[in-house]
Biopython code that builds the backbone (N, CA, C, O; Angstrom):
import numpy as np
from Bio.PDB.StructureBuilder import StructureBuilder

atoms = [
    (1, "MET", "N", (0.839, -1.175, 0.000)),
    (1, "MET", "CA", (0.000, 0.000, 0.000)),
    (1, "MET", "C", (0.889, 1.245, 0.000)),
    (1, "MET", "O", (1.837, 1.331, 0.780)),
    (2, "HIS", "N", (0.588, 2.198, -0.862)),
    (2, "HIS", "CA", (1.362, 3.432, -0.943)),
    (2, "HIS", "C", (0.972, 4.379, 0.179)),
    (2, "HIS", "O", (-0.185, 4.432, 0.596)),
    (3, "LYS", "N", (1.964, 5.129, 0.662)),
    (3, "LYS", "CA", (1.753, 6.114, 1.715)),
    (3, "LYS", "C", (2.171, 7.479, 1.194)),
    (3, "LYS", "O", (2.821, 7.588, 0.154)),
    (4, "SER", "N", (1.788, 8.528, 1.932)),
    (4, "SER", "CA", (2.198, 9.863, 1.526)),
    (4, "SER", "C", (2.335, 10.773, 2.733)),
    (4, "SER", "O", (1.765, 10.528, 3.796)),
    (5, "SER", "N", (3.102, 11.821, 2.538)),
    (5, "SER", "CA", (3.182, 12.865, 3.540)),
    (5, "SER", "C", (2.891, 14.192, 2.847)),
    (5, "SER", "O", (3.244, 14.388, 1.684)),
    (6, "CYS", "N", (2.253, 15.085, 3.564)),
    (6, "CYS", "CA", (1.877, 16.384, 3.025)),
    (6, "CYS", "C", (2.677, 17.454, 3.751)),
    (6, "CYS", "O", (2.707, 17.476, 4.982)),
    (7, "LEU", "N", (3.316, 18.329, 3.014)),
    (7, "LEU", "CA", (4.118, 19.399, 3.599)),
    (7, "LEU", "C", (3.336, 20.704, 3.549)),
    (7, "LEU", "O", (2.865, 21.118, 2.489)),
    (8, "CYS", "N", (3.202, 21.356, 4.722)),
    (8, "CYS", "CA", (2.514, 22.643, 4.813)),
    (8, "CYS", "C", (3.481, 23.694, 5.304)),
    (8, "CYS", "O", (4.380, 23.405, 6.094)),
    (9, "ASP", "N", (3.296, 24.910, 4.835)),
    (9, "ASP", "CA", (4.092, 26.056, 5.261)),
    (9, "ASP", "C", (3.297, 26.815, 6.319)),
    (9, "ASP", "O", (2.328, 27.503, 5.997)),
    (10, "LEU", "N", (3.708, 26.687, 7.588)),
    (10, "LEU", "CA", (2.999, 27.366, 8.679)),
    (10, "LEU", "C", (3.097, 28.883, 8.580)),
    (10, "LEU", "O", (2.195, 29.596, 9.019)),
    (11, "ALA", "N", (4.187, 29.373, 8.005)),
    (11, "ALA", "CA", (4.433, 30.817, 7.994)),
    (11, "ALA", "C", (3.751, 31.538, 6.836)),
    (11, "ALA", "O", (3.801, 32.766, 6.767)),
    (12, "ALA", "N", (3.121, 30.809, 5.933)),
    (12, "ALA", "CA", (2.579, 31.422, 4.719)),
    (12, "ALA", "C", (1.616, 32.568, 4.995)),
    (12, "ALA", "O", (1.632, 33.565, 4.274)),
    (13, "ALA", "N", (0.786, 32.451, 6.014)),
    (13, "ALA", "CA", (-0.237, 33.469, 6.252)),
    (13, "ALA", "C", (0.006, 34.252, 7.539)),
    (13, "ALA", "O", (-0.908, 34.903, 8.045)),
    (14, "LEU", "N", (1.223, 34.200, 8.072)),
    (14, "LEU", "CA", (1.517, 34.946, 9.299)),
    (14, "LEU", "C", (1.627, 36.438, 9.036)),
    (14, "LEU", "O", (2.043, 36.859, 7.956)),
    (15, "ASP", "N", (1.256, 37.224, 10.018)),
    (15, "ASP", "CA", (1.442, 38.679, 9.968)),
    (15, "ASP", "C", (0.907, 39.302, 8.683)),
    (15, "ASP", "O", (1.549, 40.159, 8.076)),
    (16, "HIS", "N", (-0.271, 38.857, 8.286)),
    (16, "HIS", "CA", (-0.957, 39.410, 7.114)),
    (16, "HIS", "C", (-0.199, 39.186, 5.810)),
    (16, "HIS", "O", (-0.352, 39.951, 4.859)),
    (17, "ARG", "N", (0.617, 38.137, 5.769)),
    (17, "ARG", "CA", (1.261, 37.789, 4.500)),
    (17, "ARG", "C", (0.173, 37.312, 3.554)),
    (17, "ARG", "O", (-0.914, 36.931, 3.988)),
    (18, "LYS", "N", (0.458, 37.334, 2.302)),
    (18, "LYS", "CA", (-0.563, 36.987, 1.315)),
    (18, "LYS", "C", (-0.541, 35.509, 0.948)),
    (18, "LYS", "O", (-1.082, 35.107, -0.082)),
    (19, "GLY", "N", (0.097, 34.696, 1.810)),
    (19, "GLY", "CA", (0.159, 33.262, 1.549)),
    (19, "GLY", "C", (-1.141, 32.563, 1.900)),
    (19, "GLY", "O", (-2.099, 33.183, 2.362)),
    (20, "ILE", "N", (-1.152, 31.280, 1.673)),
    (20, "ILE", "CA", (-2.343, 30.453, 1.894)),
    (20, "ILE", "C", (-2.201, 29.732, 3.227)),
    (20, "ILE", "O", (-1.174, 29.098, 3.470)),
    (21, "PRO", "N", (-3.215, 29.812, 4.104)),
    (21, "PRO", "CA", (-3.145, 29.095, 5.383)),
    (21, "PRO", "C", (-2.949, 27.601, 5.145)),
    (21, "PRO", "O", (-3.406, 27.075, 4.130)),
    (22, "PRO", "N", (-2.275, 26.908, 6.065)),
    (22, "PRO", "CA", (-1.940, 25.506, 5.835)),
    (22, "PRO", "C", (-3.138, 24.589, 5.616)),
    (22, "PRO", "O", (-3.027, 23.619, 4.866)),
    (23, "TRP", "N", (-4.287, 24.864, 6.248)),
    (23, "TRP", "CA", (-5.466, 24.013, 6.026)),
    (23, "TRP", "C", (-6.000, 24.186, 4.614)),
    (23, "TRP", "O", (-6.547, 23.248, 4.034)),
    (24, "GLU", "N", (-5.843, 25.394, 4.054)),
    (24, "GLU", "CA", (-6.226, 25.616, 2.657)),
    (24, "GLU", "C", (-5.210, 24.953, 1.724)),
    (24, "GLU", "O", (-5.578, 24.437, 0.669)),
    (25, "GLN", "N", (-3.922, 24.968, 2.115)),
    (25, "GLN", "CA", (-2.900, 24.258, 1.334)),
    (25, "GLN", "C", (-3.255, 22.782, 1.237)),
    (25, "GLN", "O", (-3.140, 22.179, 0.169)),
    (26, "LEU", "N", (-3.688, 22.198, 2.357)),
    (26, "LEU", "CA", (-4.071, 20.787, 2.366)),
    (26, "LEU", "C", (-5.277, 20.529, 1.476)),
    (26, "LEU", "O", (-5.308, 19.553, 0.726)),
    (27, "LYS", "N", (-6.272, 21.410, 1.561)),
    (27, "LYS", "CA", (-7.462, 21.255, 0.717)),
    (27, "LYS", "C", (-7.061, 21.258, -0.755)),
    (27, "LYS", "O", (-7.509, 20.410, -1.526)),
    (28, "ASP", "N", (-6.212, 22.215, -1.142)),
    (28, "ASP", "CA", (-5.772, 22.299, -2.537)),
    (28, "ASP", "C", (-5.006, 21.049, -2.954)),
    (28, "ASP", "O", (-5.177, 20.552, -4.067)),
    (29, "LEU", "N", (-4.159, 20.541, -2.055)),
    (29, "LEU", "CA", (-3.398, 19.335, -2.360)),
    (29, "LEU", "C", (-4.321, 18.127, -2.556)),
    (29, "LEU", "O", (-4.138, 17.345, -3.488)),
    (30, "ILE", "N", (-5.296, 17.984, -1.687)),
    (30, "ILE", "CA", (-6.253, 16.873, -1.816)),
    (30, "ILE", "C", (-6.990, 16.968, -3.150)),
    (30, "ILE", "O", (-7.144, 15.966, -3.849)),
    (31, "LEU", "N", (-7.442, 18.162, -3.501)),
    (31, "LEU", "CA", (-8.160, 18.340, -4.772)),
    (31, "LEU", "C", (-7.260, 18.035, -5.966)),
    (31, "LEU", "O", (-7.704, 17.421, -6.937)),
    (32, "GLU", "N", (-5.995, 18.463, -5.900)),
    (32, "GLU", "CA", (-5.053, 18.170, -6.984)),
    (32, "GLU", "C", (-4.815, 16.677, -7.129)),
    (32, "GLU", "O", (-4.816, 16.144, -8.238)),
    (33, "LEU", "N", (-4.609, 16.005, -6.001)),
    (33, "LEU", "CA", (-4.377, 14.559, -6.046)),
    (33, "LEU", "C", (-5.579, 13.831, -6.633)),
    (33, "LEU", "O", (-5.419, 12.927, -7.453)),
    (34, "GLU", "N", (-6.780, 14.220, -6.219)),
    (34, "GLU", "CA", (-7.986, 13.579, -6.725)),
    (34, "GLU", "C", (-8.214, 13.883, -8.200)),
    (34, "GLU", "O", (-8.725, 13.040, -8.936)),
    (35, "PHE", "N", (-7.835, 15.093, -8.639)),
    (35, "PHE", "CA", (-7.952, 15.440, -10.052)),
    (35, "PHE", "C", (-7.010, 14.561, -10.880)),
    (35, "PHE", "O", (-7.361, 14.109, -11.970)),
    (36, "TYR", "N", (-5.813, 14.331, -10.345)),
    (36, "TYR", "CA", (-4.831, 13.509, -11.044)),
    (36, "TYR", "C", (-5.290, 12.058, -11.121)),
    (36, "TYR", "O", (-5.256, 11.444, -12.188)),
    (37, "ARG", "N", (-5.727, 11.504, -9.966)),
    (37, "ARG", "CA", (-6.215, 10.125, -9.932)),
    (37, "ARG", "C", (-7.153, 9.959, -8.743)),
    (37, "ARG", "O", (-6.755, 10.160, -7.596)),
    (38, "GLU", "N", (-8.390, 9.594, -9.022)),
    (38, "GLU", "CA", (-9.374, 9.410, -7.957)),
    (38, "GLU", "C", (-8.880, 8.379, -6.937)),
    (38, "GLU", "O", (-8.407, 7.304, -7.305)),
    (39, "GLY", "N", (-8.997, 8.720, -5.665)),
    (39, "GLY", "CA", (-8.567, 7.833, -4.588)),
    (39, "GLY", "C", (-7.129, 8.048, -4.145)),
    (39, "GLY", "O", (-6.706, 7.499, -3.127)),
    (40, "LEU", "N", (-6.370, 8.844, -4.901)),
    (40, "LEU", "CA", (-4.955, 9.049, -4.582)),
    (40, "LEU", "C", (-4.770, 9.743, -3.243)),
    (40, "LEU", "O", (-3.805, 9.461, -2.533)),
    (41, "SER", "N", (-5.675, 10.643, -2.886)),
    (41, "SER", "CA", (-5.530, 11.372, -1.625)),
    (41, "SER", "C", (-5.905, 10.516, -0.417)),
    (41, "SER", "O", (-5.647, 10.911, 0.720)),
    (42, "GLY", "N", (-6.508, 9.357, -0.646)),
    (42, "GLY", "CA", (-6.955, 8.513, 0.449)),
    (42, "GLY", "C", (-5.893, 7.565, 0.984)),
    (42, "GLY", "O", (-6.195, 6.712, 1.818)),
    (43, "ARG", "N", (-4.673, 7.697, 0.528)),
    (43, "ARG", "CA", (-3.601, 6.839, 1.028)),
    (43, "ARG", "C", (-3.255, 7.228, 2.457)),
    (43, "ARG", "O", (-3.460, 8.376, 2.854)),
    (44, "PRO", "N", (-2.730, 6.282, 3.236)),
    (44, "PRO", "CA", (-2.276, 6.644, 4.588)),
    (44, "PRO", "C", (-1.296, 7.809, 4.523)),
    (44, "PRO", "O", (-0.389, 7.828, 3.691)),
    (45, "SER", "N", (-1.492, 8.785, 5.418)),
    (45, "SER", "CA", (-0.740, 10.035, 5.335)),
    (45, "SER", "C", (-0.355, 10.565, 6.697)),
    (45, "SER", "O", (-0.875, 10.145, 7.731)),
    (46, "LEU", "N", (0.570, 11.501, 6.663)),
    (46, "LEU", "CA", (0.858, 12.349, 7.806)),
    (46, "LEU", "C", (1.137, 13.738, 7.259)),
    (46, "LEU", "O", (1.337, 13.917, 6.058)),
    (47, "ILE", "N", (1.147, 14.720, 8.157)),
    (47, "ILE", "CA", (1.344, 16.112, 7.754)),
    (47, "ILE", "C", (2.630, 16.630, 8.372)),
    (47, "ILE", "O", (2.864, 16.474, 9.570)),
    (48, "VAL", "N", (3.462, 17.248, 7.543)),
    (48, "VAL", "CA", (4.677, 17.908, 7.998)),
    (48, "VAL", "C", (4.401, 19.409, 7.965)),
    (48, "VAL", "O", (4.146, 19.982, 6.906)),
    (49, "ALA", "N", (4.457, 20.039, 9.145)),
    (49, "ALA", "CA", (4.187, 21.474, 9.262)),
    (49, "ALA", "C", (5.523, 22.193, 9.424)),
    (49, "ALA", "O", (6.102, 22.207, 10.510)),
    (50, "ASN", "N", (6.004, 22.785, 8.345)),
    (50, "ASN", "CA", (7.337, 23.393, 8.319)),
    (50, "ASN", "C", (7.314, 24.847, 8.793)),
    (50, "ASN", "O", (6.267, 25.496, 8.809)),
    (51, "LYS", "N", (8.472, 25.334, 9.172)),
    (51, "LYS", "CA", (8.729, 26.709, 9.619)),
    (51, "LYS", "C", (8.155, 26.976, 11.004)),
    (51, "LYS", "O", (7.664, 28.073, 11.274)),
    (52, "ILE", "N", (8.215, 25.979, 11.882)),
    (52, "ILE", "CA", (7.714, 26.134, 13.247)),
    (52, "ILE", "C", (8.531, 27.162, 14.023)),
    (52, "ILE", "O", (8.087, 27.637, 15.068)),
    (53, "ASP", "N", (9.710, 27.511, 13.531)),
    (53, "ASP", "CA", (10.574, 28.477, 14.209)),
    (53, "ASP", "C", (10.122, 29.924, 14.017)),
    (53, "ASP", "O", (10.583, 30.808, 14.739)),
    (54, "GLU", "N", (9.246, 30.179, 13.075)),
    (54, "GLU", "CA", (8.779, 31.548, 12.817)),
    (54, "GLU", "C", (7.878, 32.027, 13.953)),
    (54, "GLU", "O", (7.112, 31.247, 14.518)),
    (55, "ALA", "N", (7.973, 33.298, 14.277)),
    (55, "ALA", "CA", (7.130, 33.882, 15.322)),
    (55, "ALA", "C", (5.654, 33.731, 14.950)),
    (55, "ALA", "O", (5.235, 34.141, 13.868)),
    (56, "GLY", "N", (4.878, 33.146, 15.846)),
    (56, "GLY", "CA", (3.450, 32.946, 15.614)),
    (56, "GLY", "C", (3.105, 31.611, 14.981)),
    (56, "GLY", "O", (1.927, 31.265, 14.882)),
    (57, "ALA", "N", (4.108, 30.850, 14.549)),
    (57, "ALA", "CA", (3.852, 29.591, 13.856)),
    (57, "ALA", "C", (3.258, 28.531, 14.783)),
    (57, "ALA", "O", (2.492, 27.681, 14.329)),
    (58, "GLU", "N", (3.596, 28.565, 16.063)),
    (58, "GLU", "CA", (3.026, 27.574, 16.984)),
    (58, "GLU", "C", (1.511, 27.714, 17.085)),
    (58, "GLU", "O", (0.797, 26.714, 17.159)),
    (59, "GLU", "N", (1.018, 28.962, 17.089)),
    (59, "GLU", "CA", (-0.422, 29.192, 17.131)),
    (59, "GLU", "C", (-1.088, 28.688, 15.850)),
    (59, "GLU", "O", (-2.179, 28.119, 15.890)),
    (60, "VAL", "N", (-0.412, 28.904, 14.705)),
    (60, "VAL", "CA", (-0.945, 28.412, 13.437)),
    (60, "VAL", "C", (-0.974, 26.881, 13.451)),
    (60, "VAL", "O", (-1.924, 26.271, 12.961)),
    (61, "CYS", "N", (0.063, 26.266, 14.011)),
    (61, "CYS", "CA", (0.112, 24.809, 14.108)),
    (61, "CYS", "C", (-1.014, 24.288, 15.001)),
    (61, "CYS", "O", (-1.639, 23.276, 14.682)),
    (62, "ASP", "N", (-1.275, 24.970, 16.111)),
    (62, "ASP", "CA", (-2.398, 24.576, 16.976)),
    (62, "ASP", "C", (-3.725, 24.661, 16.228)),
    (62, "ASP", "O", (-4.590, 23.797, 16.372)),
    (63, "GLU", "N", (-3.875, 25.719, 15.425)),
    (63, "GLU", "CA", (-5.094, 25.875, 14.622)),
    (63, "GLU", "C", (-5.187, 24.768, 13.572)),
    (63, "GLU", "O", (-6.267, 24.237, 13.317)),
    (64, "LEU", "N", (-4.049, 24.423, 12.967)),
    (64, "LEU", "CA", (-4.026, 23.338, 11.989)),
    (64, "LEU", "C", (-4.457, 22.032, 12.640)),
    (64, "LEU", "O", (-5.227, 21.273, 12.052)),
    (65, "LYS", "N", (-3.972, 21.762, 13.842)),
    (65, "LYS", "CA", (-4.349, 20.538, 14.561)),
    (65, "LYS", "C", (-5.852, 20.530, 14.855)),
    (65, "LYS", "O", (-6.491, 19.479, 14.805)),
    (66, "ARG", "N", (-6.410, 21.698, 15.158)),
    (66, "ARG", "CA", (-7.848, 21.786, 15.403)),
    (66, "ARG", "C", (-8.646, 21.528, 14.121)),
    (66, "ARG", "O", (-9.710, 20.910, 14.154)),
    (67, "ARG", "N", (-8.124, 22.005, 13.005)),
    (67, "ARG", "CA", (-8.840, 21.899, 11.736)),
    (67, "ARG", "C", (-8.642, 20.554, 11.028)),
    (67, "ARG", "O", (-9.396, 20.209, 10.118)),
    (68, "VAL", "N", (-7.626, 19.800, 11.450)),
    (68, "VAL", "CA", (-7.367, 18.493, 10.844)),
    (68, "VAL", "C", (-7.226, 17.462, 11.968)),
    (68, "VAL", "O", (-6.138, 16.936, 12.202)),
    (69, "PRO", "N", (-8.325, 17.179, 12.658)),
    (69, "PRO", "CA", (-8.242, 16.234, 13.777)),
    (69, "PRO", "C", (-7.982, 14.812, 13.290)),
    (69, "PRO", "O", (-8.443, 14.399, 12.226)),
    (70, "GLY", "N", (-7.234, 14.085, 14.101)),
    (70, "GLY", "CA", (-7.034, 12.666, 13.820)),
    (70, "GLY", "C", (-5.931, 12.329, 12.841)),
    (70, "GLY", "O", (-5.703, 11.152, 12.560)),
    (71, "ILE", "N", (-5.234, 13.332, 12.308)),
    (71, "ILE", "CA", (-4.112, 13.089, 11.398)),
    (71, "ILE", "C", (-2.836, 13.537, 12.110)),
    (71, "ILE", "O", (-2.792, 14.652, 12.630)),
    (72, "PRO", "N", (-1.795, 12.699, 12.148)),
    (72, "PRO", "CA", (-0.552, 13.113, 12.806)),
    (72, "PRO", "C", (0.068, 14.328, 12.110)),
    (72, "PRO", "O", (0.237, 14.348, 10.891)),
    (73, "ILE", "N", (0.398, 15.330, 12.910)),
    (73, "ILE", "CA", (1.037, 16.547, 12.396)),
    (73, "ILE", "C", (2.390, 16.677, 13.079)),
    (73, "ILE", "O", (2.485, 16.641, 14.306)),
    (74, "PHE", "N", (3.432, 16.826, 12.276)),
    (74, "PHE", "CA", (4.784, 16.930, 12.780)),
    (74, "PHE", "C", (5.332, 18.325, 12.496)),
    (74, "PHE", "O", (5.714, 18.623, 11.364)),
    (75, "PRO", "N", (5.373, 19.197, 13.534)),
    (75, "PRO", "CA", (5.949, 20.518, 13.339)),
    (75, "PRO", "C", (7.468, 20.418, 13.265)),
    (75, "PRO", "O", (8.101, 19.807, 14.126)),
    (76, "VAL", "N", (8.044, 21.019, 12.237)),
    (76, "VAL", "CA", (9.491, 20.966, 12.040)),
    (76, "VAL", "C", (10.018, 22.324, 11.588)),
    (76, "VAL", "O", (9.276, 23.182, 11.111)),
    (77, "CYS", "N", (11.315, 22.482, 11.757)),
    (77, "CYS", "CA", (12.052, 23.554, 11.092)),
    (77, "CYS", "C", (13.132, 22.840, 10.298)),
    (77, "CYS", "O", (14.143, 22.418, 10.859)),
    (78, "ALA", "N", (12.924, 22.704, 9.006)),
    (78, "ALA", "CA", (13.848, 21.937, 8.169)),
    (78, "ALA", "C", (15.255, 22.526, 8.212)),
    (78, "ALA", "O", (16.233, 21.780, 8.256)),
    (79, "VAL", "N", (15.368, 23.846, 8.199)),
    (79, "VAL", "CA", (16.672, 24.494, 8.184)),
    (79, "VAL", "C", (17.447, 24.210, 9.475)),
    (79, "VAL", "O", (18.643, 23.920, 9.434)),
    (80, "LEU", "N", (16.763, 24.293, 10.614)),
    (80, "LEU", "CA", (17.411, 24.077, 11.914)),
    (80, "LEU", "C", (17.349, 22.610, 12.365)),
    (80, "LEU", "O", (17.894, 22.252, 13.409)),
    (81, "GLU", "N", (16.683, 21.773, 11.570)),
    (81, "GLU", "CA", (16.500, 20.347, 11.863)),
    (81, "GLU", "C", (15.739, 20.095, 13.165)),
    (81, "GLU", "O", (15.943, 19.070, 13.815)),
    (82, "GLU", "N", (14.868, 21.024, 13.544)),
    (82, "GLU", "CA", (14.011, 20.834, 14.718)),
    (82, "GLU", "C", (12.838, 19.934, 14.337)),
    (82, "GLU", "O", (12.231, 20.103, 13.280)),
    (83, "GLY", "N", (12.530, 18.985, 15.202)),
    (83, "GLY", "CA", (11.409, 18.084, 14.973)),
    (83, "GLY", "C", (11.705, 16.951, 14.009)),
    (83, "GLY", "O", (10.830, 16.127, 13.746)),
    (84, "ILE", "N", (12.906, 16.890, 13.480)),
    (84, "ILE", "CA", (13.242, 15.874, 12.479)),
    (84, "ILE", "C", (13.261, 14.455, 13.069)),
    (84, "ILE", "O", (12.763, 13.536, 12.419)),
    (85, "PRO", "N", (13.817, 14.238, 14.275)),
    (85, "PRO", "CA", (13.764, 12.875, 14.833)),
    (85, "PRO", "C", (12.329, 12.363, 15.001)),
    (85, "PRO", "O", (12.053, 11.197, 14.722)),
    (86, "GLU", "N", (11.424, 13.224, 15.453)),
    (86, "GLU", "CA", (10.020, 12.831, 15.611)),
    (86, "GLU", "C", (9.389, 12.525, 14.252)),
    (86, "GLU", "O", (8.618, 11.574, 14.119)),
    (87, "LEU", "N", (9.721, 13.333, 13.251)),
    (87, "LEU", "CA", (9.204, 13.102, 11.902)),
    (87, "LEU", "C", (9.713, 11.774, 11.358)),
    (87, "LEU", "O", (8.945, 11.007, 10.777)),
    (88, "LYS", "N", (10.989, 11.499, 11.539)),
    (88, "LYS", "CA", (11.548, 10.221, 11.069)),
    (88, "LYS", "C", (10.820, 9.042, 11.724)),
    (88, "LYS", "O", (10.524, 8.045, 11.065)),
    (89, "ASP", "N", (10.537, 9.164, 13.017)),
    (89, "ASP", "CA", (9.812, 8.102, 13.716)),
    (89, "ASP", "C", (8.402, 7.954, 13.147)),
    (89, "ASP", "O", (7.927, 6.837, 12.940)),
    (90, "GLY", "N", (7.735, 9.079, 12.894)),
    (90, "GLY", "CA", (6.394, 9.038, 12.303)),
    (90, "GLY", "C", (6.395, 8.428, 10.913)),
    (90, "GLY", "O", (5.493, 7.666, 10.565)),
    (91, "LEU", "N", (7.406, 8.760, 10.114)),
    (91, "LEU", "CA", (7.517, 8.183, 8.770)),
    (91, "LEU", "C", (7.773, 6.677, 8.842)),
    (91, "LEU", "O", (7.230, 5.910, 8.047)),
    (92, "ARG", "N", (8.602, 6.261, 9.799)),
    (92, "ARG", "CA", (8.870, 4.835, 9.975)),
    (92, "ARG", "C", (7.565, 4.091, 10.302)),
    (92, "ARG", "O", (7.281, 3.039, 9.728)),
    (93, "ARG", "N", (6.776, 4.652, 11.232)),
    (93, "ARG", "CA", (5.508, 4.017, 11.594)),
    (93, "ARG", "C", (4.549, 3.979, 10.402)),
    (93, "ARG", "O", (3.819, 3.004, 10.215)),
    (94, "LEU", "N", (4.556, 5.040, 9.601)),
    (94, "LEU", "CA", (3.696, 5.095, 8.421)),
    (94, "LEU", "C", (4.109, 4.023, 7.407)),
    (94, "LEU", "O", (3.263, 3.287, 6.899)),
    (95, "VAL", "N", (5.408, 3.939, 7.115)),
    (95, "VAL", "CA", (5.911, 2.970, 6.139)),
    (95, "VAL", "C", (5.681, 1.539, 6.614)),
    (95, "VAL", "O", (5.369, 0.656, 5.815)),
    (96, "ASN", "N", (5.836, 1.316, 7.912)),
    (96, "ASN", "CA", (5.637, -0.026, 8.465)),
    (96, "ASN", "C", (4.164, -0.393, 8.624)),
    (96, "ASN", "O", (3.846, -1.520, 9.003)),
    (97, "GLY", "N", (3.279, 0.532, 8.342)),
    (97, "GLY", "CA", (1.854, 0.251, 8.442)),
    (97, "GLY", "C", (1.326, 0.255, 9.861)),
    (97, "GLY", "O", (0.231, -0.243, 10.121)),
    (98, "GLU", "N", (2.102, 0.819, 10.789)),
    (98, "GLU", "CA", (1.674, 0.870, 12.183)),
    (98, "GLU", "C", (0.584, 1.913, 12.398)),
    (98, "GLU", "O", (-0.247, 1.773, 13.295)),
    (99, "GLU", "N", (0.589, 2.947, 11.583)),
    (99, "GLU", "CA", (-0.422, 4.001, 11.661)),
    (99, "GLU", "C", (-0.933, 4.265, 10.256)),
    (99, "GLU", "O", (-0.146, 4.513, 9.342)),
    (100, "LEU", "N", (-2.236, 4.215, 10.081)),
    (100, "LEU", "CA", (-2.830, 4.328, 8.759)),
    (100, "LEU", "C", (-3.884, 5.434, 8.713)),
    (100, "LEU", "O", (-5.031, 5.183, 8.343)),
    (101, "TYR", "N", (-3.506, 6.632, 9.079)),
    (101, "TYR", "CA", (-4.426, 7.766, 9.053)),
    (101, "TYR", "C", (-4.608, 8.222, 7.613)),
    (101, "TYR", "O", (-3.652, 8.282, 6.840)),
    (102, "ARG", "N", (-5.843, 8.542, 7.266)),
    (102, "ARG", "CA", (-6.122, 8.981, 5.902)),
    (102, "ARG", "C", (-6.633, 10.418, 5.901)),
    (102, "ARG", "O", (-7.521, 10.786, 6.669)),
    (103, "LEU", "N", (-6.048, 11.209, 5.022)),
    (103, "LEU", "CA", (-6.414, 12.611, 4.887)),
    (103, "LEU", "C", (-7.412, 12.729, 3.747)),
    (103, "LEU", "O", (-7.152, 12.264, 2.637)),
    (104, "ASN", "N", (-8.554, 13.350, 4.020)),
    (104, "ASN", "CA", (-9.523, 13.601, 2.953)),
    (104, "ASN", "C", (-10.279, 14.896, 3.264)),
    (104, "ASN", "O", (-10.146, 15.454, 4.353)),
    (105, "LEU", "N", (-11.049, 15.353, 2.325)),
    (105, "LEU", "CA", (-11.761, 16.628, 2.501)),
    (105, "LEU", "C", (-12.715, 16.590, 3.676)),
    (105, "LEU", "O", (-12.936, 17.607, 4.334)),
    (106, "ASP", "N", (-13.285, 15.419, 3.947)),
    (106, "ASP", "CA", (-14.239, 15.312, 5.063)),
    (106, "ASP", "C", (-13.595, 15.547, 6.419)),
    (106, "ASP", "O", (-14.286, 15.929, 7.364)),
    (107, "CYS", "N", (-12.299, 15.333, 6.541)),
    (107, "CYS", "CA", (-11.651, 15.498, 7.836)),
    (107, "CYS", "C", (-11.126, 16.918, 8.032)),
    (107, "CYS", "O", (-10.610, 17.228, 9.106)),
    (108, "LEU", "N", (-11.238, 17.785, 7.037)),
    (108, "LEU", "CA", (-10.778, 19.171, 7.167)),
    (108, "LEU", "C", (-11.896, 20.076, 7.660)),
    (108, "LEU", "O", (-13.016, 20.025, 7.151)),
    (109, "VAL", "N", (-11.589, 20.903, 8.653)),
    (109, "VAL", "CA", (-12.519, 21.930, 9.107)),
    (109, "VAL", "C", (-12.031, 23.259, 8.512)),
    (109, "VAL", "O", (-11.035, 23.824, 8.965)),
    (110, "LEU", "N", (-12.738, 23.739, 7.505)),
    (110, "LEU", "CA", (-12.265, 24.933, 6.794)),
    (110, "LEU", "C", (-12.841, 26.216, 7.377)),
    (110, "LEU", "O", (-12.157, 27.240, 7.383)),
    (111, "ASP", "N", (-14.066, 26.194, 7.863)),
    (111, "ASP", "CA", (-14.633, 27.389, 8.515)),
    (111, "ASP", "C", (-15.672, 27.031, 9.529)),
    (111, "ASP", "O", (-16.245, 27.916, 10.165)),
]
sb = StructureBuilder()
sb.init_structure("model")
sb.init_model(0)
sb.init_chain("A")
sb.init_seg("    ")
for serial, (resi, resn, name, xyz) in enumerate(atoms, 1):
    if name == "N":
        sb.init_residue(resn, " ", resi, " ")
    sb.init_atom(name, np.array(xyz, "f"), 0.0, 1.0, " ", f" {name:<3s}", serial, name[0])
structure = sb.get_structure()
C-alpha cells in the first residue's frame, strides 16, 4: 500500500502575509491529487508542518491541529532540523503500516 506525507508552510499566512493558510494548502493538495487520480488522496498520510521556528507559527500549528483532527502533524524547522527525529519516527511508523491515518476533505474543518 502506498503512503504519503503532506508538507505545509505554517508561515505562509503569518502577519498578514498573502500566503495560503496551511489548512487551505491541504485542501488544494487533496483536490489536486484527486484530479490527477481518484482515490490518490486517500492513502495513509501524515502532515509535515514546516517553519515552526517563525514567530506565531506555533499558534498556526495549533489551529491546523484543530482543523485536521485525527491526522498526525509533525511541526518541524527543516533548516534548523528541529522536529526531524520525531518526523523520522512518524515516517517509519507510516511505512511499516503501524499508523494508517487517511487525509480527505471530510476530515478538514475549513470554517
